[in-house]
N, C-alpha and C positions, 0 to 999 in steps of 0.2 A: 719312437725315433723316426720310423718310416713316415708316419703322418706328418711329423714336424718338417721333414725334408720336402715332402710334397707341398705342404703349405708355403714353405719358403720359396720353392720353385715357382709356385703360382703367383706369389706376391711379387717376385722379381720380374716375371713375365708381364704382369699388370703394370708395374712401374715403367717397364720399357715401352709399352703401348702408350701410356699416359705422356711420357716424355716426348714420344714421337708426334703426339697430337698437339702438344703445347710447349712453347719454349719462351724463355726470357733471356735477353742478351744485355750485358753491360758493355758499353762502348765509349770511346772518347778520343780526343786529340789534345796533345799538350804541345804548345808552340810558343817560342820566345825569340826575339830578335834584337840585336843592337842596331839602333837607328840614329841617323843624323838628318835633321830637317833645317833648311835655311829658307826663311821667308823674307826675301828682299832686304830692305834697310832695317827691318825689325830684328835681324840677327839670326842666329842658329841655336839649336838645342840638341844636345846628345842625350839619348834616352834608351832605356830597355823597355820594349813594348811586348805586349801579348798579342799573338795573332797576326804576325807579319806575312806568314805564308798560308795559314789557315786558322780560322777562329778556334781558340782553345775551348773545349767543351767536355761535358760529362753527360751521358744519357743512358736511358733504359728503354728497350723496346721489346715487344712480345707479340706472339701470334698464337692463336688457338684454332685448331681444325674443328669446326662444328658439324662436319659431315655434309654430304650432298653438294659438295663444291663450295660451301660457304665457310668463311673464316672471319674471326674477330681479331682485331689488333689494337695495340696502343703504342704511343711514342711519347716519351718525356725527355726533353733535352734542355740543358742550361749551359750558359757561358761560364767559363772559369778564367780569371785573369792571372796568368802566371807571373807577371811582374810584381804584383802586390799580394797574391794569394786570394784575390777576389774581394768584392765589396758586398757580398751577400748572394748566395747561390739561389737561383730560381729556375723555372722551366719556361722562360719567355722566348727561348729559341724555337721550341715546339712543344705543344701539349695537345695531343689529339687521340681520339678513339675512332675505330673504323669498323665497317662491315665490308668484306671483300668477297666477290663472287663472279660468276660469268657475266653479270650485268656491269661490272666495273668495280669502283670503290666509292662508298659514301663515307666521308671523313668529317668529323666535327671537332672544332677547337681552334687554337691559335697556330697559324702556319704561314708559309710564304703566300704572297699574292701572285696571281698569274702574270701580272705585268712585270714583277721582279723576276720571276722564273724565266720568262722569255728573254728579258734583257741580260740576265746572268749567263745565258747560253753563249753570249758574244763577248764575255769578259774573260780573258785568258788568265787573269789573276785571282779568280774566284771571289771578286768583290772585296778584297782585303789588300793592305800594303800601300806602298808609296806610289805605285803606278796604276792602281785600279781605276776603272771608270767611275767608281763611287765618289772619287774626289771631285768630279764635275757634276754628278747626278744627285747625290743625296741631299745637298743643301736646298736645292730648288724644290724638290718633292716634299720637303719638310715645312714649307711655307704655311702660315696660318695655324701651326700646331698639328698639321696633318701627320699621321704616324703610320702610313701605309706604303711607304717607299719600298719596303722589303717584306714585312709581315703585317698582319692585322689580327685583332681579337674577334671572338664571337662568330667564327665562320662556319657555314655549312658548305661543304665542298663535294663536288661529284667529278670523278675521273673516269674517262672512257676505258673499256677493257682493251687489251692488246688486239689490234686489228691490222696486221701486216704493215707496221710502221706508222700508222696513223695514231696520233695522240691528241687528247683534248681534255679540258676541264672547265668547270664553271664554279665560281666562288661568290658567296653572298655573306657579307659581314654585317651583323646588326649593330647599329649605333647605340641602341639601348638608352637613348635619351641624352647621353653625355659624351660618348666617344665618336669614333669615325664610322660612318656608314659607307660600306664599300660593296661594289658589285663589279665583277670582271670575269673575263674568260680568255682561254688560250686554245689555239688549234694549230696543229702542224704535222709534219711527216719526217721520220728519221729512219733510214734504211741504207745499209751499205755505206758508201762514203759521203752521202748527202744528207743534210738536215736543214729544215726550214720551219719557221714558226712565226705566228702573228698573235698579238694580244691587245686587249683593250680593257681599261678599267676606269672607274669613276669613284671618287671619294667625296663625301659631303661631311662638313663639320659646321654646324650652325647654318648660317647663310652662305658660307664659303664652300667652294668646290674646286677640285682639280681633276682633270681628265687626261689620261695618258694612253697613247697608242704606240705600238712598236712592231717592227718586223726584223727578224734575225735569220742568218743563214750560216752554214758551215760546210766545208768540203775537205775531205781527207785525200791528199794526193799521194799518200804513202810516205814520202820523204818529208812532208810538212802538212799541217792542217791549217786551213785559212778560215777565219770567222769574220763576220761583218754584221753591223746592226744600225738601225735607224729608229729613233724614238722621239716623239713630239709630245709635249705636255703644256697644258694651259691652266692657269690658276686665276680665279676670281674670288675676291673676298665677299662679294655679295652686298657691299655697301653702296648705296645710291649717292650720286652727286660727287662732290670734290673728294670724298673719302674713299672712292672706289680704287681698288688695286686690281689691275688686269695684266698679269705677266705671262710670258711664254718662253719656252726653250726648246730647241731642236738639238738632239745629240746624234752624232755620226761617229762610228768607231770601226776600225779595221785592225785585225790582229792575226798573229800566227804563232804556232808552236812547232818546233823542229826537234825531233829526237836526235840526241847526240850522245853516243856511248850509253852510259847508265843514267843519263839525265835528259833534260828537256830545256831547250833555249826558247825564250818567250820575247815577243815584241808587240807593241800596240800603240796606235795613234788614235786620239779621240778629240773631237771638236765640239764645243758648245756654242750655239749661236742663238741670239734672242733679238726679236724686233723691238723689244722694250729697251734694248741697249744697256741692260744691267747685268747680264750674265754671259758675256762672251769670253771664251778662253780656249786654248789648245793644250793638249798634254801628250807627252811621248814617254814611253817606258820600255826598258829592256831588263831581262833577268835570266837566271839559270837555276834550275833545280837539279841537284845530284842525289839520286836514290841510292842510299847506302844499303837498303834492304827493302822489303815490301812494306815495312811499317815506318822506317826512319829515313828522313831526307834532310840534306843541307840546302840552303838557298841563299841567293843574293839578288837584289833588284835595285833598279835606279829609276826614278821618275822625275820629270820636269814639267811644271805647269807655267804657261805664259798667259798672264791676265791682260785683257784688252785695256788700253789706256782710258777708255770712256766708262769702264765698269765702275759702279758705285761700291761703297764699302760692303753692301749686302751681297755683292756678286763676286767677291774675291775668293779664289780657290787656292788650296794648298795641297802639297804632296804629302798626304797623310794628315793625321790630326794631332801630332805631337809637337808641332812647331810653335814659335812665339807669335803673339798677337801684335798688331800694329803695322802690317804690311800696307803699302800705298798702292794707289791705282797704277796699272801698267807694269808693276813689278812681277818678277818671277819667283816661284817657289820650287826648290829642289829637295829631293830626299833620296837617301840610299840606306840599305839595311843588309845585315847578314844574320841568318837565323837557322834554327833547327826545328823540325816538325816530327813528332812521334805519335803514331796512331795505335789504338788498341781496341 
């Protein structure tokens, strides 16, 4: 009996050490919103959408202490559509494995691009909803089938270790003969109330390419936090002669978040300007998030997009993606939504 108790105590102690050295976490967000979107003369649509305040997701992440300051980690995360139950769960939000140490982090797999991460730092809406800067940005960066506006596949990523507020990364994504070949980097500083970052990235698909550069900054004044960003992108389809397409866009955004009671008020203005005269528009958004607890929040937001009258059909922007098709040049798109977000 005494030997059995000693063996059980030893086993318990070993399990405690093992659990301290290795951990796996299940996490996620469930978000849904009632939305109304009106696209000029095309009319309006009322809908229930997933991810108005934050993208609904389910994920698994883990870390193992290998000793000597070295750790191994993994991250698998996929989108869940709460309005329909999903169209097939996968891990396309993130699928990575890492080695982490005093040298920084070496990460392999599918993840955010540095150009998106830098621009996202200046979007008070988290790149979702009717007022996000994605409403003016995503369409242009998807030209020619490019799929690197937010994430890309087959990446080798290196992240600098913590160095007194300095941060940086370099990403290289292999095209592997059929996909998008990407190379990009980000460098910046964040300490106290100040943050600033710059990024550059280039994507190649066949003969076509798109190059993106950006700079973003933020300043926390205590009673409010201000953010601003500038991004320029140039696309060329690589075709010689009359078939050549050479488009560009400049994005400028300024936003603010103001703590109010248990919640946060948000406001942002974004302008898209193109010398090719196909992608000009402005957008303004306001909203409020009320935190019922650390994990549950109610939110409402409103966004309005004003399209330039000279914009072509390929350059018309909308407040969110749930509105009707057929909007005309120079018309506006408006959207408002009420939703709930729960994280776990």
